[in-house]
N, CA, C and O atoms as a DFTB+ gen file, in Angstrom:
720 C
 N C O
     1  1      68.269      58.344      12.672
     2  2      67.384      58.891      11.654
     3  2      67.518      58.061      10.391
     4  3      68.623      57.833       9.898
     5  1      66.400      57.620       9.880
     6  2      66.442      56.806       8.658
     7  2      66.263      57.692       7.436
     8  3      65.876      58.857       7.533
     9  1      66.552      57.112       6.301
    10  2      66.436      57.875       5.058
    11  2      64.986      58.207       4.732
    12  3      64.723      59.170       4.011
    13  1      64.037      57.425       5.252
    14  2      62.638      57.639       4.930
    15  2      62.052      58.866       5.629
    16  3      61.025      59.391       5.200
    17  1      62.692      59.322       6.691
    18  2      62.197      60.503       7.386
    19  2      62.309      61.759       6.517
    20  3      61.591      62.735       6.736
    21  1      63.199      61.730       5.544
    22  2      63.381      62.882       4.661
    23  2      62.118      63.120       3.840
    24  3      61.783      64.266       3.539
    25  1      61.410      62.039       3.473
    26  2      60.262      62.152       2.603
    27  2      58.951      62.427       3.349
    28  3      57.932      62.703       2.717
    29  1      58.966      62.356       4.650
    30  2      57.753      62.598       5.416
    31  2      57.409      64.081       5.402
    32  3      58.299      64.929       5.352
    33  1      56.118      64.391       5.446
    34  2      55.679      65.783       5.481
    35  2      55.925      66.345       6.872
    36  3      55.666      65.695       7.885
    37  1      56.428      67.558       6.891
    38  2      56.650      68.219       8.173
    39  2      55.396      69.003       8.527
    40  3      54.817      69.685       7.681
    41  1      54.986      68.902       9.775
    42  2      53.800      69.617      10.240
    43  2      54.147      71.085      10.440
    44  3      55.166      71.426      11.040
    45  1      53.269      71.951       9.919
    46  2      53.452      73.389      10.097
    47  2      52.704      73.803      11.349
    48  3      51.637      73.262      11.641
    49  1      53.255      74.765      12.098
    50  2      52.540      75.223      13.288
    51  2      51.248      75.922      12.883
    52  3      51.206      76.636      11.881
    53  1      50.197      75.710      13.669
    54  2      48.904      76.290      13.352
    55  2      48.928      77.800      13.564
    56  3      49.553      78.308      14.495
    57  1      48.237      78.493      12.683
    58  2      48.162      79.939      12.761
    59  2      46.898      80.292      13.530
    60  3      45.820      79.771      13.243
    61  1      47.037      81.188      14.516
    62  2      45.904      81.535      15.357
    63  2      45.578      83.025      15.218
    64  3      46.422      83.834      14.834
    65  1      44.342      83.354      15.539
    66  2      43.930      84.752      15.665
    67  2      43.810      85.485      14.345
    68  3      43.213      84.989      13.389
    69  1      44.397      86.691      14.312
    70  2      44.246      87.596      13.168
    71  2      44.887      87.050      11.904
    72  3      44.360      87.242      10.808
    73  1      46.018      86.371      12.043
    74  2      46.716      85.841      10.874
    75  2      45.847      84.853      10.115
    76  3      45.894      84.803       8.886
    77  1      45.066      84.077      10.822
    78  2      44.198      83.091      10.180
    79  2      43.082      83.786       9.406
    80  3      42.714      83.317       8.329
    81  1      42.533      84.885       9.915
    82  2      41.475      85.610       9.240
    83  2      41.996      86.326       8.005
    84  3      41.258      86.482       7.032
    85  1      43.249      86.764       8.021
    86  2      43.811      87.510       6.908
    87  2      44.062      86.645       5.680
    88  3      44.095      87.148       4.557
    89  1      44.235      85.368       5.890
    90  2      44.469      84.476       4.745
    91  2      43.220      84.429       3.879
    92  3      42.109      84.244       4.376
    93  1      43.415      84.595       2.594
    94  2      42.280      84.548       1.668
    95  2      42.251      83.205       0.976
    96  3      43.287      82.598       0.708
    97  1      41.060      82.759       0.697
    98  2      40.928      81.490      -0.006
    99  2      40.977      81.749      -1.499
   100  3      40.374      82.698      -2.000
   101  1      41.691      80.906      -2.189
   102  2      41.830      81.026      -3.637
   103  2      40.844      80.072      -4.277
   104  3      40.842      78.874      -3.995
   105  1      40.008      80.620      -5.141
   106  2      39.027      79.792      -5.821
   107  2      39.582      79.365      -7.162
   108  3      40.234      80.147      -7.855
   109  1      39.320      78.119      -7.524
   110  2      39.754      77.621      -8.824
   111  2      38.799      78.114      -9.886
   112  3      37.584      78.132      -9.687
   113  1      39.354      78.514     -11.011
   114  2      38.524      78.996     -12.103
   115  2      37.915      77.818     -12.843
   116  3      38.541      76.769     -12.991
   117  1      36.704      78.003     -13.298
   118  2      36.044      76.988     -14.100
   119  2      36.365      77.287     -15.550
   120  3      36.036      78.358     -16.060
   121  1      37.003      76.349     -16.206
   122  2      37.399      76.560     -17.597
   123  2      36.227      76.307     -18.525
   124  3      35.394      75.431     -18.293
   125  1      36.189      77.093     -19.571
   126  2      35.139      76.938     -20.558
   127  2      35.493      75.788     -21.487
   128  3      36.674      75.535     -21.725
   129  1      34.502      75.091     -22.013
   130  2      34.799      74.020     -22.962
   131  2      35.355      74.594     -24.245
   132  3      34.944      75.667     -24.687
   133  1      36.297      73.875     -24.844
   134  2      36.904      74.347     -26.083
   135  2      36.101      73.809     -27.254
   136  3      36.357      72.716     -27.760
   137  1      35.126      74.600     -27.673
   138  2      34.255      74.212     -28.770
   139  2      34.292      75.331     -29.798
   140  3      34.163      76.506     -29.451
   141  1      34.464      74.974     -31.038
   142  2      34.509      75.962     -32.090
   143  2      33.078      76.371     -32.450
   144  3      32.228      75.521     -32.713
   145  1      32.827      77.677     -32.459
   146  2      31.494      78.175     -32.745
   147  2      31.532      78.886     -34.085
   148  3      32.369      79.757     -34.320
   149  1      30.617      78.502     -34.957
   150  2      30.628      79.071     -36.297
   151  2      29.612      80.197     -36.460
   152  3      29.658      80.908     -37.463
   153  1      28.697      80.384     -35.509
   154  2      27.713      81.444     -35.601
   155  2      28.324      82.764     -35.151
   156  3      28.969      82.818     -34.103
   157  1      28.131      83.823     -35.922
   158  2      28.731      85.128     -35.619
   159  2      28.164      85.727     -34.329
   160  3      28.910      86.311     -33.543
   161  1      26.854      85.589     -34.104
   162  2      26.238      86.157     -32.915
   163  2      26.794      85.520     -31.652
   164  3      27.103      86.214     -30.684
   165  1      26.920      84.206     -31.662
   166  2      27.435      83.497     -30.487
   167  2      28.889      83.868     -30.223
   168  3      29.301      83.997     -29.070
   169  1      29.668      84.041     -31.292
   170  2      31.074      84.439     -31.130
   171  2      31.165      85.798     -30.443
   172  3      31.966      85.974     -29.525
   173  1      30.348      86.765     -30.883
   174  2      30.385      88.109     -30.309
   175  2      29.999      88.083     -28.833
   176  3      30.625      88.760     -28.018
   177  1      28.973      87.307     -28.483
   178  2      28.542      87.215     -27.089
   179  2      29.653      86.662     -26.205
   180  3      29.910      87.184     -25.119
   181  1      30.309      85.608     -26.672
   182  2      31.367      84.985     -25.875
   183  2      32.556      85.935     -25.737
   184  3      33.147      86.031     -24.662
   185  1      32.911      86.636     -26.814
   186  2      34.033      87.576     -26.747
   187  2      33.755      88.697     -25.756
   188  3      34.647      89.080     -24.999
   189  1      32.530      89.234     -25.744
   190  2      32.212      90.302     -24.796
   191  2      32.251      89.793     -23.361
   192  3      32.685      90.517     -22.465
   193  1      31.805      88.563     -23.127
   194  2      31.851      88.010     -21.783
   195  2      33.280      87.769     -21.323
   196  3      33.595      87.944     -20.146
   197  1      34.163      87.360     -22.265
   198  2      35.570      87.162     -21.916
   199  2      36.209      88.484     -21.524
   200  3      36.987      88.538     -20.571
   201  1      35.885      89.563     -22.257
   202  2      36.429      90.884     -21.949
   203  2      35.946      91.331     -20.571
   204  3      36.725      91.885     -19.795
   205  1      34.659      91.093     -20.256
   206  2      34.119      91.452     -18.956
   207  2      34.824      90.696     -17.836
   208  3      35.103      91.268     -16.782
   209  1      35.113      89.418     -18.055
   210  2      35.807      88.619     -17.045
   211  2      37.203      89.174     -16.779
   212  3      37.634      89.271     -15.630
   213  1      37.914      89.540     -17.866
   214  2      39.261      90.097     -17.705
   215  2      39.224      91.394     -16.912
   216  3      40.077      91.627     -16.055
   217  1      38.225      92.248     -17.198
   218  2      38.100      93.509     -16.471
   219  2      37.802      93.259     -14.998
   220  3      38.337      93.958     -14.138
   221  1      36.957      92.273     -14.689
   222  2      36.646      91.935     -13.305
   223  2      37.881      91.446     -12.559
   224  3      38.084      91.788     -11.395
   225  1      38.700      90.649     -13.228
   226  2      39.923      90.148     -12.597
   227  2      40.885      91.288     -12.286
   228  3      41.497      91.326     -11.218
   229  1      41.011      92.219     -13.235
   230  2      41.889      93.374     -13.008
   231  2      41.409      94.191     -11.817
   232  3      42.219      94.629     -11.001
   233  1      40.089      94.403     -11.708
   234  2      39.525      95.164     -10.598
   235  2      39.766      94.452      -9.268
   236  3      40.062      95.103      -8.266
   237  1      39.644      93.129      -9.245
   238  2      39.895      92.365      -8.022
   239  2      41.352      92.492      -7.589
   240  3      41.638      92.627      -6.400
   241  1      42.277      92.447      -8.555
   242  2      43.698      92.581      -8.226
   243  2      43.987      93.947      -7.610
   244  3      44.746      94.058      -6.648
   245  1      43.365      94.995      -8.183
   246  2      43.569      96.345      -7.643
   247  2      43.029      96.434      -6.224
   248  3      43.643      97.068      -5.365
   249  1      41.865      95.794      -5.964
   250  2      41.285      95.815      -4.624
   251  2      42.182      95.099      -3.631
   252  3      42.360      95.566      -2.506
   253  1      42.744      93.982      -4.031
   254  2      43.613      93.211      -3.147
   255  2      44.885      94.001      -2.841
   256  3      45.339      94.032      -1.697
   257  1      45.459      94.640      -3.864
   258  2      46.679      95.415      -3.669
   259  2      46.431      96.637      -2.777
   260  3      47.304      97.020      -1.998
   261  1      45.260      97.244      -2.886
   262  2      44.963      98.431      -2.084
   263  2      44.520      98.073      -0.665
   264  3      44.391      98.964       0.176
   265  1      44.286      96.803      -0.383
   266  2      43.924      96.365       0.954
   267  2      42.440      96.149       1.139
   268  3      42.023      95.731       2.219
   269  1      41.627      96.413       0.140
   270  2      40.191      96.206       0.238
   271  2      39.870      94.743      -0.060
   272  3      40.628      94.056      -0.744
   273  1      38.747      94.284       0.458
   274  2      38.319      92.921       0.174
   275  2      37.697      92.871      -1.215
   276  3      36.935      93.767      -1.578
   277  1      38.011      91.823      -2.009
   278  2      37.412      91.734      -3.347
   279  2      35.915      91.473      -3.270
   280  3      35.431      90.853      -2.323
   281  1      35.192      91.947      -4.266
   282  2      33.743      91.775      -4.310
   283  2      33.419      90.311      -4.579
   284  3      34.056      89.666      -5.412
   285  1      32.436      89.801      -3.874
   286  2      32.006      88.423      -4.068
   287  2      30.814      88.409      -5.025
   288  3      29.685      88.684      -4.618
   289  1      31.064      88.092      -6.277
   290  2      30.011      88.019      -7.279
   291  2      29.943      86.601      -7.823
   292  3      30.919      85.852      -7.787
   293  1      28.771      86.254      -8.325
   294  2      28.609      84.936      -8.915
   295  2      29.331      84.895     -10.244
   296  3      29.225      85.826     -11.042
   297  1      30.073      83.809     -10.491
   298  2      30.775      83.655     -11.756
   299  2      29.835      83.041     -12.778
   300  3      29.198      82.018     -12.527
   301  1      29.762      83.680     -13.926
   302  2      28.908      83.175     -14.998
   303  2      29.786      82.445     -15.998
   304  3      30.750      83.008     -16.517
   305  1      29.453      81.201     -16.266
   306  2      30.200      80.431     -17.252
   307  2      29.333      80.224     -18.476
   308  3      28.140      79.938     -18.383
   309  1      29.955      80.373     -19.598
   310  2      29.246      80.191     -20.863
   311  2      29.531      78.776     -21.345
   312  3      30.682      78.406     -21.575
   313  1      28.480      77.997     -21.493
   314  2      28.639      76.644     -21.998
   315  2      27.818      76.495     -23.265
   316  3      26.625      76.795     -23.288
   317  1      28.464      76.034     -24.307
   318  2      27.754      75.767     -25.545
   319  2      27.218      74.359     -25.436
   320  3      27.982      73.393     -25.439
   321  1      25.919      74.240     -25.341
   322  2      25.303      72.940     -25.149
   323  2      24.589      72.538     -26.423
   324  3      23.713      73.249     -26.913
   325  1      24.967      71.412     -26.941
   326  2      24.323      70.889     -28.143
   327  2      23.254      69.911     -27.698
   328  3      23.560      68.793     -27.285
   329  1      22.016      70.325     -27.780
   330  2      20.935      69.461     -27.334
   331  2      20.492      68.554     -28.472
   332  3      20.405      68.972     -29.627
   333  1      20.218      67.327     -28.125
   334  2      19.759      66.341     -29.094
   335  2      18.265      66.157     -28.877
   336  3      17.784      66.169     -27.744
   337  1      17.551      65.989     -29.955
   338  2      16.108      65.779     -29.859
   339  2      15.828      64.531     -29.024
   340  3      16.571      63.553     -29.117
   341  1      14.775      64.546     -28.214
   342  2      14.512      63.393     -27.342
   343  2      14.187      62.108     -28.099
   344  3      14.445      61.015     -27.593
   345  1      13.630      62.220     -29.292
   346  2      13.287      61.009     -30.044
   347  2      14.378      60.607     -31.032
   348  3      14.163      59.714     -31.852
   349  1      15.542      61.248     -30.970
   350  2      16.636      60.953     -31.887
   351  2      17.341      59.660     -31.492
   352  3      17.516      59.369     -30.308
   353  1      17.738      58.900     -32.487
   354  2      18.482      57.662     -32.242
   355  2      19.958      57.825     -32.597
   356  3      20.630      56.857     -32.954
   357  1      20.455      59.053     -32.498
   358  2      21.846      59.328     -32.854
   359  2      22.816      58.552     -31.974
   360  3      23.887      58.157     -32.435
   361  1      22.462      58.332     -30.730
   362  2      23.356      57.619     -29.826
   363  2      23.501      56.151     -30.210
   364  3      24.483      55.507     -29.840
   365  1      22.524      55.614     -30.957
   366  2      22.628      54.229     -31.433
   367  2      23.374      54.139     -32.751
   368  3      24.059      53.150     -33.014
   369  1      23.247      55.166     -33.581
   370  2      23.815      55.133     -34.927
   371  2      25.306      55.465     -34.904
   372  3      26.115      54.692     -35.416
   373  1      25.678      56.598     -34.320
   374  2      27.077      57.030     -34.298
   375  2      27.797      56.428     -33.102
   376  3      27.348      56.556     -31.963
   377  1      28.922      55.768     -33.372
   378  2      29.704      55.184     -32.282
   379  2      30.806      56.149     -31.870
   380  3      30.909      56.506     -30.697
   381  1      31.636      56.577     -32.828
   382  2      32.713      57.522     -32.532
   383  2      33.251      58.108     -33.824
   384  3      33.065      57.521     -34.890
   385  1      33.922      59.269     -33.752
   386  2      34.591      59.789     -34.941
   387  2      35.828      58.947     -35.240
   388  3      36.522      58.511     -34.322
   389  1      36.099      58.722     -36.505
   390  2      37.237      57.899     -36.922
   391  2      38.405      58.837     -37.186
   392  3      38.428      59.526     -38.206
   393  1      39.376      58.870     -36.276
   394  2      40.492      59.806     -36.367
   395  2      41.721      59.071     -36.870
   396  3      42.343      58.300     -36.140
   397  1      42.062      59.321     -38.131
   398  2      43.255      58.750     -38.736
   399  2      43.912      59.834     -39.574
   400  3      43.399      60.948     -39.687
   401  1      45.046      59.495     -40.157
   402  2      45.748      60.455     -41.011
   403  2      44.907      60.789     -42.236
   404  3      44.817      61.948     -42.639
   405  1      44.295      59.775     -42.821
   406  2      43.458      59.999     -43.991
   407  2      42.235      60.848     -43.638
   408  3      41.808      61.688     -44.431
   409  1      41.679      60.630     -42.459
   410  2      40.507      61.403     -42.033
   411  2      40.853      62.879     -41.849
   412  3      40.017      63.745     -42.109
   413  1      42.069      63.175     -41.407
   414  2      42.458      64.582     -41.262
   415  2      42.616      65.249     -42.622
   416  3      42.314      66.433     -42.766
   417  1      43.083      64.505     -43.619
   418  2      43.156      65.068     -44.974
   419  2      41.753      65.287     -45.536
   420  3      41.514      66.268     -46.239
   421  1      40.833      64.385     -45.233
   422  2      39.453      64.542     -45.685
   423  2      38.789      65.762     -45.051
   424  3      37.936      66.398     -45.670
   425  1      39.180      66.092     -43.810
   426  2      38.577      67.227     -43.117
   427  2      38.866      68.537     -43.840
   428  3      38.082      69.481     -43.749
   429  1      39.977      68.599     -44.553
   430  2      40.299      69.796     -45.340
   431  2      39.326      69.968     -46.501
   432  3      39.108      71.084     -46.973
   433  1      38.746      68.870     -46.959
   434  2      37.784      68.902     -48.070
   435  2      36.338      68.933     -47.566
   436  3      35.409      68.693     -48.337
   437  1      36.147      69.226     -46.280
   438  2      34.824      69.227     -45.647
   439  2      34.188      67.840     -45.631
   440  3      32.973      67.715     -45.777
   441  1      34.993      66.811     -45.455
   442  2      34.502      65.448     -45.323
   443  2      35.022      64.880     -44.002
   444  3      36.188      65.063     -43.653
   445  1      34.158      64.199     -43.285
   446  2      34.516      63.669     -41.978
   447  2      34.150      62.194     -41.901
   448  3      33.144      61.766     -42.467
   449  1      34.978      61.412     -41.191
   450  2      34.764      59.968     -41.087
   451  2      34.276      59.622     -39.682
   452  3      34.785      60.143     -38.689
   453  1      33.277      58.731     -39.613
   454  2      32.717      58.267     -38.349
   455  2      32.566      56.755     -38.400
   456  3      32.268      56.188     -39.451
   457  1      32.774      56.099     -37.252
   458  2      32.455      54.687     -37.133
   459  2      31.000      54.616     -36.693
   460  3      30.609      55.240     -35.707
   461  1      30.208      53.856     -37.428
   462  2      28.765      53.773     -37.152
   463  2      28.391      52.325     -36.846
   464  3      29.189      51.411     -37.055
   465  1      27.179      52.125     -36.352
   466  2      26.745      50.765     -36.030
   467  2      26.554      49.959     -37.323
   468  3      26.317      50.522     -38.392
   469  1      26.662      48.642     -37.200
   470  2      26.630      47.782     -38.394
   471  2      25.286      47.805     -39.108
   472  3      25.232      47.594     -40.320
   473  1      24.211      48.054     -38.389
   474  2      22.902      48.043     -39.027
   475  2      22.401      49.438     -39.420
   476  3      21.235      49.590     -39.785
   477  1      23.262      50.453     -39.351
   478  2      22.871      51.822     -39.719
   479  2      22.883      51.984     -41.236
   480  3      23.671      51.350     -41.937
   481  1      21.986      52.854     -41.734
   482  2      21.981      53.154     -43.162
   483  2      22.286      54.644     -43.377
   484  3      22.453      55.394     -42.416
   485  1      22.355      55.060     -44.644
   486  2      22.750      56.423     -44.958
   487  2      21.786      57.463     -44.395
   488  3      22.211      58.514     -43.917
   489  1      20.506      57.174     -44.452
   490  2      19.502      58.123     -43.985
   491  2      19.627      58.347     -42.476
   492  3      19.562      59.484     -42.010
   493  1      19.807      57.264     -41.714
   494  2      19.955      57.382     -40.267
   495  2      21.214      58.152     -39.896
   496  3      21.198      58.970     -38.977
   497  1      22.316      57.889     -40.619
   498  2      23.575      58.584     -40.347
   499  2      23.421      60.071     -40.638
   500  3      23.882      60.903     -39.856
   501  1      22.780      60.416     -41.751
   502  2      22.555      61.821     -42.117
   503  2      21.771      62.551     -41.018
   504  3      22.150      63.646     -40.603
   505  1      20.680      61.939     -40.552
   506  2      19.852      62.562     -39.515
   507  2      20.630      62.713     -38.205
   508  3      20.512      63.731     -37.524
   509  1      21.425      61.696     -37.855
   510  2      22.188      61.744     -36.604
   511  2      23.221      62.869     -36.628
   512  3      23.362      63.599     -35.646
   513  1      23.938      63.015     -37.730
   514  2      24.949      64.075     -37.846
   515  2      24.279      65.444     -37.786
   516  3      24.772      66.343     -37.105
   517  1      23.162      65.610     -38.491
   518  2      22.471      66.895     -38.491
   519  2      21.906      67.225     -37.113
   520  3      21.871      68.397     -36.737
   521  1      21.463      66.226     -36.352
   522  2      20.946      66.465     -35.007
   523  2      22.046      66.873     -34.035
   524  3      21.887      67.829     -33.276
   525  1      23.154      66.152     -34.061
   526  2      24.207      66.380     -33.076
   527  2      25.033      67.624     -33.392
   528  3      25.217      68.480     -32.528
   529  1      25.534      67.730     -34.625
   530  2      26.474      68.792     -34.963
   531  2      25.818      70.018     -35.595
   532  3      26.494      71.024     -35.814
   533  1      24.525      69.960     -35.892
   534  2      23.769      71.076     -36.463
   535  2      24.427      71.630     -37.730
   536  3      24.644      72.835     -37.854
   537  1      24.738      70.733     -38.663
   538  2      25.300      71.094     -39.969
   539  2      24.428      70.489     -41.058
   540  3      23.622      69.597     -40.793
   541  1      24.591      70.973     -42.275
   542  2      23.841      70.455     -43.424
   543  2      24.706      69.417     -44.125
   544  3      25.782      69.741     -44.628
   545  1      24.241      68.170     -44.161
   546  2      24.975      67.075     -44.788
   547  2      24.596      66.997     -46.259
   548  3      23.416      66.913     -46.598
   549  1      25.613      67.025     -47.144
   550  2      25.363      66.932     -48.582
   551  2      25.398      65.498     -49.080
   552  3      24.586      65.112     -49.921
   553  1      26.343      64.698     -48.563
   554  2      26.544      63.351     -49.095
   555  2      27.032      62.423     -47.986
   556  3      27.783      62.834     -47.102
   557  1      26.593      61.163     -48.048
   558  2      27.040      60.145     -47.101
   559  2      27.509      58.931     -47.890
   560  3      26.780      58.412     -48.735
   561  1      28.729      58.479     -47.610
   562  2      29.251      57.253     -48.227
   563  2      29.508      56.242     -47.126
   564  3      30.070      56.582     -46.085
   565  1      29.101      54.999     -47.350
   566  2      29.246      53.948     -46.344
   567  2      30.271      52.917     -46.810
   568  3      30.303      52.538     -47.981
   569  1      31.104      52.472     -45.876
   570  2      32.116      51.466     -46.170
   571  2      32.001      50.375     -45.113
   572  3      32.000      50.668     -43.917
   573  1      31.905      49.130     -45.540
   574  2      31.839      47.995     -44.627
   575  2      33.234      47.389     -44.526
   576  3      33.705      46.783     -45.488
   577  1      33.900      47.535     -43.396
   578  2      35.245      47.000     -43.187
   579  2      35.089      45.579     -42.644
   580  3      34.515      45.399     -41.570
   581  1      35.590      44.559     -43.367
   582  2      35.413      43.179     -42.899
   583  2      36.357      42.842     -41.743
   584  3      37.394      43.480     -41.565
   585  1      35.977      41.830     -40.964
   586  2      36.839      41.351     -39.891
   587  2      38.025      40.591     -40.455
   588  3      37.956      40.079     -41.572
   589  1      39.105      40.511     -39.703
   590  2      40.315      39.840     -40.174
   591  2      40.748      38.779     -39.170
   592  3      40.482      38.894     -37.974
   593  1      41.419      37.747     -39.671
   594  2      41.924      36.716     -38.770
   595  2      43.257      37.172     -38.191
   596  3      44.086      37.755     -38.890
   597  1      43.449      36.902     -36.921
   598  2      44.698      37.241     -36.234
   599  2      45.198      36.001     -35.520
   600  3      44.418      35.167     -35.061
   601  1      46.533      35.896     -35.434
   602  2      47.129      34.725     -34.816
   603  2      48.156      35.141     -33.790
   604  3      48.960      36.042     -34.030
   605  1      48.129      34.483     -32.644
   606  2      49.174      34.655     -31.633
   607  2      49.679      33.261     -31.314
   608  3      49.023      32.503     -30.600
   609  1      50.845      32.926     -31.844
   610  2      51.370      31.572     -31.678
   611  2      50.495      30.577     -32.404
   612  3      50.236      30.719     -33.599
   613  1      50.034      29.558     -31.672
   614  2      49.166      28.559     -32.286
   615  2      47.689      28.957     -32.232
   616  3      46.859      28.361     -32.918
   617  1      47.373      29.939     -31.436
   618  2      45.981      30.356     -31.261
   619  2      45.561      31.276     -32.408
   620  3      46.285      32.202     -32.773
   621  1      44.404      31.009     -32.957
   622  2      43.883      31.836     -34.029
   623  2      42.557      32.443     -33.584
   624  3      41.718      31.772     -32.984
   625  1      42.382      33.760     -33.898
   626  2      41.148      34.445     -33.534
   627  2      40.744      35.410     -34.630
   628  3      41.332      35.425     -35.711
   629  1      39.747      36.202     -34.343
   630  2      39.244      37.153     -35.318
   631  2      39.212      38.552     -34.737
   632  3      38.867      38.757     -33.573
   633  1      39.581      39.509     -35.574
   634  2      39.432      40.924     -35.234
   635  2      38.108      41.351     -35.852
   636  3      37.911      41.196     -37.057
   637  1      37.202      41.886     -35.046
   638  2      35.867      42.183     -35.557
   639  2      35.897      43.343     -36.554
   640  3      36.705      44.265     -36.440
   641  1      35.004      43.270     -37.523
   642  2      34.894      44.328     -38.514
   643  2      34.004      45.449     -38.012
   644  3      33.447      45.367     -36.917
   645  1      33.870      46.495     -38.812
   646  2      33.028      47.621     -38.441
   647  2      32.548      48.331     -39.701
   648  3      32.980      48.011     -40.809
   649  1      31.665      49.282     -39.522
   650  2      31.121      50.060     -40.626
   651  2      31.574      51.502     -40.461
   652  3      31.529      52.058     -39.364
   653  1      32.009      52.100     -41.562
   654  2      32.524      53.466     -41.529
   655  2      31.682      54.326     -42.461
   656  3      31.291      53.880     -43.539
   657  1      31.403      55.550     -42.050
   658  2      30.652      56.482     -42.884
   659  2      31.499      57.723     -43.124
   660  3      32.061      58.291     -42.186
   661  1      31.588      58.138     -44.372
   662  2      32.286      59.379     -44.712
   663  2      31.221      60.395     -45.092
   664  3      30.459      60.192     -46.038
   665  1      31.179      61.488     -44.344
   666  2      30.132      62.490     -44.495
   667  2      30.717      63.745     -45.110
   668  3      31.747      64.245     -44.660
   669  1      30.052      64.257     -46.148
   670  2      30.456      65.526     -46.761
   671  2      29.442      66.567     -46.333
   672  3      28.238      66.371     -46.496
   673  1      29.934      67.695     -45.775
   674  2      29.014      68.733     -45.318
   675  2      29.129      69.977     -46.198
   676  3      30.058      70.112     -46.995
   677  1      28.168      70.877     -46.036
   678  2      28.076      72.084     -46.850
   679  2      29.297      72.972     -46.620
   680  3      29.836      73.019     -45.514
   681  1      29.737      73.686     -47.680
   682  2      30.879      74.588     -47.562
   683  2      30.588      75.683     -46.558
   684  3      29.457      76.157     -46.442
   685  1      31.622      76.078     -45.833
   686  2      31.470      77.125     -44.834
   687  2      31.130      76.594     -43.451
   688  3      31.246      77.325     -42.467
   689  1      30.716      75.343     -43.354
   690  2      30.410      74.742     -42.065
   691  2      31.580      73.854     -41.641
   692  3      32.381      73.414     -42.466
   693  1      31.655      73.606     -40.340
   694  2      32.797      72.864     -39.831
   695  2      32.390      72.026     -38.613
   696  3      31.579      72.452     -37.791
   697  1      32.963      70.842     -38.522
   698  2      32.771      69.984     -37.350
   699  2      34.125      69.869     -36.673
   700  3      35.123      69.544     -37.316
   701  1      34.158      70.134     -35.376
   702  2      35.417      69.986     -34.644
   703  2      35.408      68.629     -33.969
   704  3      34.781      68.443     -32.926
   705  1      36.112      67.683     -34.575
   706  2      36.142      66.315     -34.059
   707  2      37.045      66.244     -32.835
   708  3      36.661      65.672     -31.815
   709  1      38.239      66.818     -32.928
   710  2      39.163      66.879     -31.799
   711  2      39.347      68.319     -31.396
   712  3      39.798      69.118     -32.217
   713  1      39.017      68.700     -30.153
   714  2      39.249      70.080     -29.726
   715  2      40.737      70.353     -29.627
   716  3      41.508      69.496     -29.195
   717  1      41.134      71.545     -30.028
   718  2      42.571      71.886     -30.033
   719  2      42.984      72.479     -28.729
   720  3      44.152      72.825     -28.551
């Protein structure tokens, strides 16, 4: 016997007849997306659906413990979908949110940083943010970060620059850049 036989999977004997029918299949739960919702109506709807799901799970457990088969119902998942207008050019303007230590401090002041395309202007950035995140933008500041030279040994190259936009939104509104 070699040492490698220890790591091999052992075959389990097949279960036949009634024992095979008694085994229940476990379904994986579909997790809801972690998105912060600022509308009161949407929050209430989601909370009531969560309570209903918990009650359904409790009822299924009681049925299983009592020997009855659980009810087969369709699972309803709540997804918050942010639709973008079909003629919007937000996908060209916004590249990604700029997540740094300074950007997290700015988020406390209702200001958020985004990396935008080099040819974007303030008006395009404002429209893109309002389309995607459905917030009211008060102010947009643009910063052009220049490229820098980098050297590895004798080889010299360039690190490309980029354009950054700092967006200030209306008080009481919030953008969740990183889901918690």
